[in-house]
N, C-alpha and C positions, 0 to 999 in steps of 0.2 A: 305566562312565564316567558322570559326573554329567550330568543333562539340564538344559540351559539353556532353561527354558520362557519366560523373559522375552524371548527372541529371536523368539518366535512373532509373526506379522505382524498380530495383532489391533490395531485402532486403540485408542489411549489417549486419554481425554478430556483437554481442556485443564486443567492444574492438578491432574492426577490424583495419587494417592498414590504411595508409593515403589515403584519397579520391583523386584520380588522375583526373585532368581536362585536357583534350587535348586542351588547349588554347594556347599553345606555348611550344617550346622546353625547355625553362628555367623552367617553372612550372613542366613539365614532368620529367626533369632530377632531380630536387630536390626531388620529391616524390620517384622516382626510386632509387636514391642514398640512401635515408633513409631506404627504404625497404631492399636493399642489405646489408646495414651496420648492420641492426638489425639481419639479418640471419647470417651474418659473425660472429657477436658476439655470437649468439646462438651456432653456430658450435664450435667456440673456447672454449666455456664453457663446451662442451660435450666431448672434446678430453681427452683421458686417459693420465695419467702421462707419460707413455712410448711413447706417440706419436700417438697411433692408435685410431680409432673410431669403435664402434660396438653398435648395438642395437639388441634387441631380435626378431628374426624371428618368424613369426606366420604361422601355417598351419591350417588345419581344425581339427575337434574334433577327427578324427581317431587317432591322436597322443595320446590324453588323454585316449581314449578307449583302445588302445593297451597297454598303460602303466599299466592301471588297470589290464588287463589280465596278463601282465608279472608279476606283483607283486603276483597275486594269483597263477600263475604257479610256481614261486619261493617259495611260501609259506611264503612270507615276506610282509604282508600287513601293511602299515602304516595308521592306521585308520583316524587320523586327515587330512593327505594329501589326502586320498581317498575321504573324505567328500568334500574337496575343489574341487577335480576333478569332482565328481558327480555334484556339483553345476554348474560347467562350462558346463557339458553335458546337464543338465536340462534346463539351460538358452538358450542353442543353439537349442533346439528342435523346429521344425517348427510347425505351427498350424495343418498340416496334419499328424503329428506324426513322420515325418522323420527328417533326418539330412543332410545338404548340404555339398558340398566340397568347397564352397566359399560363401562369404558374399552376401546374396540376391539371392542365387541360389536355384534350386529345390531340393527336397529330392533325395539322392543318395543311391542306394541299399547297397553298401559295407559300406559306412559310417554309415548307419542306423543299419545294422546288428552288426557292431562293437560296436556301442553305446548300443544297446539292450543287447548284451552279457556282456558288462562291467557293466551295471546297474544291470543285474541279479546277477553277481558275487558279486556286492557290497551289495546285500541283498534286493533289491527292488523286490517285488512280481510281477509276470507276470499278476496278476489280477488288478493291479493299473491302473488308466486311462492313465498314462504316457506310460506304456508298452503295454496296449491294443491298443492305437492309433499307437504306433510304430509297433506292430505286423501286424495290418491291412495294414500299408504302405509297410512293407516288402513283404507281400503276393501280394499286388498290383504290386510291382516292379519285381516280379518273384520268390520270396522265396529263400531259401538256395540253391536251384538248380542252381541259376545263380550268386552266389557270385564269386569273382575272385579267382584265384588259391592260392594267398598268404593267403587269409582269410580261404580258405578250410584247409590249413595246420594248421593255428593257432587254428581253431575250433577243428580239429582232435586231437590236443594235449590235449584237454579237453574232448575227447570222444564225442564231439558234431557233428562230421562229420565222415562218414565212410571212412577209409583209402583207400578202394578199389575204391572210387570215386574221390580221389585226383590224378591229373595227375602225371605221372611218371617223376621223375627228378633224374636219377641215378648219383651218384658221380663219376662214371667212365668217365663222360664227361671231367673231369680234366686231364685224361690221353691222350686225343686226341692231335695230334701235334698242335703247336701254330698257324700255318697258315692253319689248316684244316677248310673247309667251315662250319663245325658245332662246331668248337672249341670255347673256352671261350673268346678268344680275337676278335671274330667276333661280339660280342655284346658289348654294352656300358659299361663303367666302373661301373656305378651304378648297371646295371643288373648283371655284374659279381659278385660284392661284395654282392649283395642281394641273388643271386641264389646258389653260392657255399656253404655257410653255410646252406641254406635251403635244398639243396640236402643231406647234412649230416643229417639234422633233419628228412627228410622224410624216411630215411632208419633206423636210430637209434631210432626214435620215443620216445623221452624223455617225458613221459606223466606227466601232472600236478597232484599234490596230491589231487585235487578236481575234480569232474566230473560236467559237465554242460549239462543239457538236454534241447535242443532247438527244441523238436519235433513240437512245435506249429508254427515254422517258415517254415516248409516244405509245399509247395503247395500240394504235394502228399507224405504224410509221410509213406505210405505203400511201395512205390517203392524207394524213396530217390535216384533218378538218377540225377547226376550232369550234367549240361550243360556246355560245354566248349565254352566260348565266348571270342572274342577279338575285337579290333577296326579295324582290317585290313580288307579292302574290297577286293572283287574279289579273285583271286588266288585259283581257285577251285582245281587245282592240288596239290598245296602246303598244302592247308587245309586238303585235303584227305590224303596226304602223312603223315602229322604229326598225324592225328587221327589214321592211321594204325600203325605208329611207336609207338604211345602211348599204343596201345593194346599189341604189342610185348614187349615193355619195362615193362608193368605191369606184364606180364608173367615172364620176367626175374627177376623182383623185388621179386617175390615169390621163385625163384630158382637161385639166383646169384651164379656165380663161386666164391667160397670162397676166393681163393688167389687173384683174381682180385678185389673183393670187399674190401679186406683188404688193398691192394695196393692203391686203389682209395681213401679210407678213410684216409690213412696216408698222401697221396699226398695233398688231400684237406685240411687236418688239417695243414700241413706245409705251404701251400699257404696262408691260412687264418691267421695264427700266424705271418707270415712274414709281412703281410699288417696291422696288428694291432700294430706292434712294432713302438714306437715313433709317434703314430698317435692318434687322438681324437676318437679312436674306429675304427672298420673295415669300411673303406671307409669314415669315419667321417660323415656318414649320418644315421639317425635314423633307417630306416628299415634294413639296413645291420648290424647295431650294435645289434639290437634285435635278428636277426637271428643268429648272432655269439654266443650270450648267449645260445640260444637253441642248437646250434651245439656243443658247448663246453660241455654242460650237457650231450648231447647224446654220446659224446666221453668219458665220464667218469670223466670229470673235476668236482670238487666240491668246495664248499665254503672253503676258505683257500688257494686254489691254486692261485698263483699270476696272471696268465692269466685270470682266471675266475673273480677274484676280480676286476681286472682292467677293464674288459669288463662291469661289472655291474656299477662300479664307473663312467665310461665315460657316461653311460646312465643317471645316476643321475645328472650329470653336466648340462644336457639339461633341467632339471626341473627349473621352476621359479615361485615364488608366487607373484601375482599381485592383489591387491584389494580383498583379501580373496579367490581368485581362484588360483588353481595350473595349469599352462599351461606348455606344453612340446614343446621345439623348435625342428625343424627337423634337424638342424645343427647350426653351428656358421658361421657368415659372416664377420669377421673382415677385411680380405684383400680387399674384394669387397667394403665394406663401407669406408675403409680408402682411397683406391685408388680414388674413385669417389669424396669423400669429399675434399681430397687434390687437386685433379684436378680442382674442382670448385673454391676453395679458391685461387689456383695459377693463375687462369684466371682473378681474380679481380685486377684491377689496381688502385683502388681509394686510395687516400693518407690517409684517416681517420684512417684506421686500419693497415696500411702497415707494420709497424715493427712487430706487434703481429702476423699478418697473415703470413708474410714470415718466421718467426721463427717457427710457427705452421706447415707450409708446409715442412720445412726442417726436423723437428722432425718426421713427418709422413714418409718422404722419407727414413730417417734412419731406422725406424721401418720396412718398406717394404724391404729395401735393405737386412736386416738380414734374410729375409724369402725367398730369392731366393732358388729354389730347384736345387741343383747341382748334383743329382744322377739320373741315368736312372730309369724310372718308367715303368708301364705297356705300356705306349705310345711307348716305344722303341722297343717293339716286332714287330710292323709293320712300325717302323721308325728308323731303326738301324743306327749307325755310326754318330749320331748327338751329338754335345757337349750339355750336359744337361743344361737346364735353365727353367724358368717358375715360376709361382706362383700358389699356391692353393687358393681356396675360403675361407678355414677354417684356424684355428690357426695352426693345425698340420695334414697334410695329404701328407707326403713326396713323395709318389709314384704317386700322381695324380694332377699335375699342369694342369691348363686349359688355353686355348687360350684366352678366354674372359677376365679372370683376368690378364693374362700376358700383353695383349694389353692395358688394362686400367691402370695397374701399370706403364707401360712405358709412357703412356700419362701423368700420374701424374708426373713422373720424368721430362718430357719435360716442365712442368710448374713450376718446382722447381728452385728457384733462384740459379744460379751457378752450377747446376747439368749437367755437360757435359764433364768435363775434367778428365783425368787420369783414375783411377779405375772405376769411375762412368760411363765414356764413354764406357768402356769395358763391363759393365753390360748392357747398352743400346744395344750395338752391339750384344752381346751374346743372349740377350732376343729376339731381332728382328730376328736373324738367326734361333732361335728355332721355333718361330712362323711361319716363312716362310717354315720351314721344315715340318710343320703340314698341309700344304695346300693339299686339297684333289684333286683327279683326275678330278673332275668336276669344279675345280677352286675356290670352296668355302672353308670355314673353319668351322669346328665343334668345340665342346668344349674340350673333353678329348682324343679323339681317331682319328686316321687317316684312311680314306677310310672305315669307319664303316657303310656300307650302303647296306648290303644284305637284301633287303626288304622282301624277302620270309621268313626270320626268324620271321617276325611279325605274322606268323600263328602258331608259336610254342605255345602250350597251356599256358605256363607260361609267355607269352608276353602280357597278358591282363592288364598290367599296362600302356600300350600304349606308351612305351618308351624303347623298347628293344634295339634300335640302337641309334647311335649318328651321324646322317648325317650332311651335311653342313647346316648351318643356315644363313639366310639373315642378321639377326641382328649382329651376330658375325663377319660375313664377312664385314659388314659396319664398325664395330669398327676397324678391322684390316686395312681397307682402310684409315680410319681417321689417324691412326698411320703412314701408308705409306706416306700420304700427308704431315704429319709433318716432315718426313724425306726427303721431296723433290721429291718423286717418283710420276710418272704419268703413264698413260696408255701405254706409250712407253715401259715401262718395261714389258716383257712377263708375269711375274707372276701377276703383277697388271692388265694387260689386261685380263687375265683369270678370275681374281676375279670380275672385272667389268662385263665381259660377263656372269658370273654366276648370278649376280644380275639382269642384264637386261633380262635374260631368265626366271627369276622367278617373274618378275613384273606382277601384276594382271592387268586386262583390265582397271580397274578404276584408275590405277596409284599407287596402294598401294603394300606393301610387308607384308607377314606373319611374325608375331613375335613369335619366338620359346621360348624365355626366358622372355618375358614381354608381358603384355596384351595390345593389340594383334597387330592389324594392325597399330594402332597409333605408337606403339613402333617400330615395324619392319620398317615402312616407315621412321620414324625419323632417325634411325641408317643407313639404306640403303642410304638415300639421304645425310646424314652427311658425310659418307664415299666417296660417288661418287663426292660430291663437293670438298672434300679435295684433290682428285687426279686430279682435273681439268676438270671434266665433266661439260658441259655447262648447268647450271640450267635453262636457258631460253628455253631449248628444250621443245617441247610440251609434250613429254613423261614424263618429270619430272613435268611440270606445272600441268598435270592431277592430280597428287597427292595433290598439293595445292588446286585445285578446289574441290577435294573430301573432304579434311579437312574442307574447308570453308562451304561446304554443310552440314557437320555434326557438326558444332559448336552449342552448346546449347544456349538457350535464355539468360542464365546468363553470357555468354561470355566464358565459359570454354568448355573443351572437356572431354568426358568419354567413356569408352568401358568396357563391362563386360566380365567375363570369359566365359559366355555363347556363345560368338562368336566362340569358338573352337568347340562347338556342332552344331551351326547354323551360318555359315558365312554370311547369309543374314542379320544378325543383326549387322554386323561389324560397328564400329564407333558410336554405340549407347550406352548410359548409362549415369548415373548421373555424373556431372563434378567432377573431382578429380584434386588436385594440380599437381601430378606427370604427369598424362596424358596430362593435359593442358600445362605443361612445354614442353613435347615432341612435342606437336603440334605447340606451339609458336616457338620453335627452328627450326622446319621443315619449317615453313613459312619464317623465317629469312634466312635459307639456300636457299630457292627458290627466294630470293630477292623480297619478297612481303611486304616490309616495309610500303608501302602506303596503304595496304589493311586495311579497318576498322576492319576486323576479327582479325588481328594481334593486333591492339590496344586494342580491347575488351578483347583479351586473356591475355595481360599483365595487363590490369586493373582488370580482375578477380583475378589474382594472388595477386595483391596488396590489393584488397578489402577483400580477404579471409585470408590474413596474420594475425596471432595473434600478440598481443603486444610483446611477447617474441621473435618474429622473425620466429617462426615455423608455420606450417599449419596443420589444421585438415584433416584427411583422414582415412576413414574406409574401403572402398572396397579393395579387393586384386588386385594388379596390377603387381604381379610377377608370373611367370609360372614355375612350376616344371615339371610335366608330363601333357601335354595338355589333357583335359577332365577328368583327374584323380586327380591331386594334384596341388594346387596353393599356392602362398606365399604372405604374407604381409611383405614388407620390411619397417619398421618404418622410416628409414632414406630417403626413396624415396621422401617423402613429404617435405624433407628439402633441400637436395643438388640438386635435379633436378630443382625445382623452382628457387633456387639461381642461378644455371647455366643459366637458361632461362632469368632471369632478367639481369644478367651480359652481356649476348650476345645481349639482346635488347638494353642495354645502349651503347655497342660498336657500334651497328648499327646506333643508334641515333647520336653518335659523328661523325661517318664517313659521315653521311648525312648532318652534319653541323646544 
């Protein structure tokens, strides 16, 4: 007897999509087709004139807090904008007085200290209830003694933190040989671009024109002794080594060799300026860009200098006003958004929007083609002799292509009508060869760097952003395998065999995989299995079916799936959280990969997506489902709620047609 799932009592949002009744393939196909077509039209309406897609990335309130501090440090406060940012901060404060690093999360010490300092600078008195509650929460979480190293530097620039309690970060590190174990190319691209300008700032100390007294935030204001903390567990030897090294380097900081310090500062300045050229700022990411402004000021650059003006202007581009609030983006995501949107549209085979859709995908492919990076970047230091290719995540970041974007762009090309011949085919080949050249010794793939896996560097005092390195990631490796499968490769190829072995070695006992760049096990499991299926792994195997059983066991009552950023702090909570369209889409596609089309859970997941769809074809989604630095910084990609559900519905429709 057919099951009428639409009669379930779950609430339907006002103006929701078509009610789907599982009474027959014809009824289901019609509703599914309508849902797909509405989202296709929504995406087409959001495409820029030049062919790309982009929406504003969101992070936590640390971005607004640091921007307020930057304005006061520059002595250039825009009062109307500051009021809008203060409004954003006050609205985000938790009842306990703190600020979280993700939607629905607990108070975080660093985020709360940043907000407190920003509100103090904006003129709010420490005696107000808002800051009284914030102060109590800061003290409960450990006080200024326990803030991370980056915040120690930022506060020190306002005289709010003693410089002798800031860990040593000598710019002389730039002089170490490229392949030296402690060299700058042994840490991730984002760490390099953040730390080099910060090293300049810690020795030049360009102080703010205003002072900030945060005496009330110290647990022990008489001693003011900083605690060096990071997320790395174990490693007693390396922790002791770096603590001892910090003592020696602090001594050297007071008595540097003048010629060596001068050489180091000149080298660091040159390194930084080279990477700012023709880019959306240093590293094209907010923390590195802010640090670059500090560094340039410390080196004597002033307003009117082209490099300084450009550095400040690039930061201003990240600001956006929305509903009377000023928010700051951590970076731009046009290549990523365009590649996934084009890929999803390219997979749709329905006739209703065929001509518009195909033209849209071709324009997106043309936009992406023009952004192939043909010059060696930092990646070439540990991967020399390779013909350059790849794509960056942002608009302009010429020295930093990443494997994840490159693989997704090539997948988008593979779904572009007529994209395979002549010069286009050469791009596909060149991009694929570049990706393969980035394979790590363990068989997996990471984002920006090759064999960037010296785990003991996680004990370095400035590693407390919990992402010092760029090791192999299961999600990226899965995406590369999906591309390999599209090229007809299987496990018989030694390179593919090694990548498969990497994933199998990292599968959890419950069948899941960790998600490095998306939240969390739902994301990692989806991409791992998607890649494994593409290269011919038997999805009927019990080791893979375990993942499906785990997903089914964690389906929510409303038919969707959700998982919070808190799973990075407590893996025991994996797979739990309010349903979101993006995570439900990942789960639905995973069950499709596992050939579980007969499972009621799959049908309920598809129905959840259709019931939650808005009349315009998009979906509502508030939680963060993107990951920047696990446990430290998370992202909300506004387009995740659009193109991932679309992709899931398209693939569900394909499965239905195959099943007749």
